[in-house]
C-alpha positions as YAML, in Angstrom:
chain: A
units: angstrom
residues:
- id: 1
  name: MET
  ca: [10.12, -16.88, 4.07]
- id: 2
  name: ARG
  ca: [10.57, -17.48, 0.35]
- id: 3
  name: ASP
  ca: [11.69, -21.05, 0.94]
- id: 4
  name: ASP
  ca: [8.60, -21.61, 3.10]
- id: 5
  name: GLY
  ca: [6.34, -20.23, 0.37]
- id: 6
  name: LEU
  ca: [5.21, -17.25, 2.47]
- id: 7
  name: LEU
  ca: [6.98, -14.67, 0.34]
- id: 8
  name: THR
  ca: [6.57, -14.91, -3.39]
- id: 9
  name: ARG
  ca: [7.37, -11.35, -4.39]
- id: 10
  name: LEU
  ca: [9.43, -8.46, -3.04]
- id: 11
  name: ASP
  ca: [9.41, -4.94, -4.47]
- id: 12
  name: LEU
  ca: [11.90, -2.46, -3.09]
- id: 13
  name: ALA
  ca: [11.91, 1.33, -3.10]
- id: 14
  name: PHE
  ca: [15.03, 3.35, -2.44]
- id: 15
  name: SER
  ca: [14.84, 7.09, -2.14]
- id: 16
  name: ARG
  ca: [18.39, 7.78, -1.08]
- id: 17
  name: ASP
  ca: [20.65, 5.15, -2.68]
- id: 18
  name: GLN
  ca: [20.67, 6.34, -6.27]
- id: 19
  name: ARG
  ca: [20.14, 9.43, -8.38]
- id: 20
  name: ALA
  ca: [16.51, 8.66, -9.33]
- id: 21
  name: LYS
  ca: [14.42, 8.54, -6.19]
- id: 22
  name: VAL
  ca: [11.88, 5.71, -5.98]
- id: 23
  name: TYR
  ca: [9.33, 5.87, -3.19]
- id: 24
  name: VAL
  ca: [6.99, 3.26, -1.72]
- id: 25
  name: GLN
  ca: [3.99, 4.97, -3.28]
- id: 26
  name: ASP
  ca: [5.71, 4.82, -6.70]
- id: 27
  name: ARG
  ca: [5.96, 1.04, -6.41]
- id: 28
  name: MET
  ca: [2.36, 0.86, -5.24]
- id: 29
  name: ARG
  ca: [1.19, 2.81, -8.30]
- id: 30
  name: GLU
  ca: [3.31, 0.69, -10.65]
- id: 31
  name: HIS
  ca: [1.53, -2.42, -9.40]
- id: 32
  name: GLY
  ca: [-1.84, -0.89, -8.52]
- id: 33
  name: ALA
  ca: [-3.97, -3.49, -10.28]
- id: 34
  name: GLN
  ca: [-2.10, -6.33, -8.59]
- id: 35
  name: LEU
  ca: [-2.25, -4.60, -5.21]
- id: 36
  name: TRP
  ca: [-6.02, -4.20, -5.58]
- id: 37
  name: ALA
  ca: [-6.37, -7.88, -6.50]
- id: 38
  name: TRP
  ca: [-4.42, -8.85, -3.39]
- id: 39
  name: LEU
  ca: [-6.55, -6.59, -1.20]
- id: 40
  name: ARG
  ca: [-9.72, -8.00, -2.73]
- id: 41
  name: ASP
  ca: [-8.41, -11.49, -1.91]
- id: 42
  name: GLY
  ca: [-7.67, -10.65, 1.74]
- id: 43
  name: ALA
  ca: [-4.12, -9.25, 1.74]
- id: 44
  name: HIS
  ca: [-2.77, -7.21, 4.64]
- id: 45
  name: VAL
  ca: [-0.80, -3.97, 4.29]
- id: 46
  name: TYR
  ca: [1.77, -2.92, 6.87]
- id: 47
  name: VAL
  ca: [3.35, 0.54, 6.80]
- id: 48
  name: CYS
  ca: [6.26, 1.46, 9.03]
- id: 49
  name: GLY
  ca: [8.25, 4.66, 8.96]
- id: 50
  name: ASP
  ca: [8.03, 8.41, 8.70]
- id: 51
  name: ALA
  ca: [4.61, 9.76, 9.67]
- id: 52
  name: GLY
  ca: [5.29, 13.23, 8.32]
- id: 53
  name: ARG
  ca: [5.52, 12.41, 4.63]
- id: 54
  name: MET
  ca: [5.91, 8.77, 3.68]
- id: 55
  name: ALA
  ca: [2.93, 7.43, 5.63]
- id: 56
  name: LYS
  ca: [0.64, 10.18, 4.35]
- id: 57
  name: ASP
  ca: [1.72, 9.61, 0.76]
- id: 58
  name: VAL
  ca: [1.30, 5.84, 1.07]
- id: 59
  name: ASP
  ca: [-2.14, 6.30, 2.63]
- id: 60
  name: GLN
  ca: [-3.25, 8.60, -0.19]
- id: 61
  name: THR
  ca: [-1.93, 6.16, -2.77]
- id: 62
  name: LEU
  ca: [-3.83, 3.31, -1.12]
- id: 63
  name: HIS
  ca: [-7.02, 5.41, -1.34]
- id: 64
  name: ASP
  ca: [-6.29, 6.20, -5.00]
- id: 65
  name: ILE
  ca: [-5.70, 2.54, -5.87]
- id: 66
  name: THR
  ca: [-8.89, 1.36, -4.19]
- id: 67
  name: ALA
  ca: [-10.85, 4.05, -6.05]
- id: 68
  name: ARG
  ca: [-9.26, 3.43, -9.43]
- id: 69
  name: TYR
  ca: [-8.97, -0.35, -9.54]
- id: 70
  name: GLY
  ca: [-11.90, -1.07, -7.27]
- id: 71
  name: GLY
  ca: [-14.16, 1.30, -9.18]
- id: 72
  name: LEU
  ca: [-15.05, 3.06, -5.93]
- id: 73
  name: SER
  ca: [-16.07, 6.66, -5.41]
- id: 74
  name: PRO
  ca: [-13.70, 8.72, -3.23]
- id: 75
  name: ASP
  ca: [-16.08, 8.34, -0.27]
- id: 76
  name: ASP
  ca: [-16.39, 4.58, -0.80]
- id: 77
  name: ALA
  ca: [-12.61, 4.28, -1.14]
- id: 78
  name: THR
  ca: [-12.22, 6.09, 2.18]
- id: 79
  name: ALA
  ca: [-14.72, 3.74, 3.80]
- id: 80
  name: TYR
  ca: [-12.93, 0.73, 2.30]
- id: 81
  name: VAL
  ca: [-9.52, 1.83, 3.63]
- id: 82
  name: LYS
  ca: [-11.08, 2.61, 7.01]
- id: 83
  name: GLN
  ca: [-12.54, -0.92, 7.07]
- id: 84
  name: LEU
  ca: [-9.13, -2.36, 6.23]
- id: 85
  name: GLY
  ca: [-7.80, -0.58, 9.31]
- id: 86
  name: ALA
  ca: [-10.68, -1.69, 11.53]
- id: 87
  name: SER
  ca: [-10.14, -5.31, 10.51]
- id: 88
  name: LYS
  ca: [-6.36, -5.00, 11.11]
- id: 89
  name: ARG
  ca: [-5.60, -5.54, 7.44]
- id: 90
  name: TYR
  ca: [-4.06, -2.06, 7.15]
- id: 91
  name: VAL
  ca: [-1.69, -1.43, 10.02]
- id: 92
  name: ARG
  ca: [0.52, 1.63, 10.40]
- id: 93
  name: ASP
  ca: [3.49, 1.92, 12.72]
- id: 94
  name: VAL
  ca: [4.51, 5.47, 11.96]
- id: 95
  name: TYR
  ca: [6.46, 8.00, 13.96]
...
């Protein structure tokens, strides 16, 4: 995918492979401004994994990023994330 120009960046989060735990939502927060810019430009977000904790934390972080970097109220951020889902730009495969 990198050679084809489809993948230009990859950020990884490991919560079990080292002493300091790094979660998906930590990486999202670290790059919140860039993530917002990508969303504003039509990016898609795919979340796959644990529904009990990880997916909820990632969802909350996505709401927080849209509010903070998009300058949206909490209600408008919720509507924005809901619209991402409705347009299949935010897809969750959680279990």
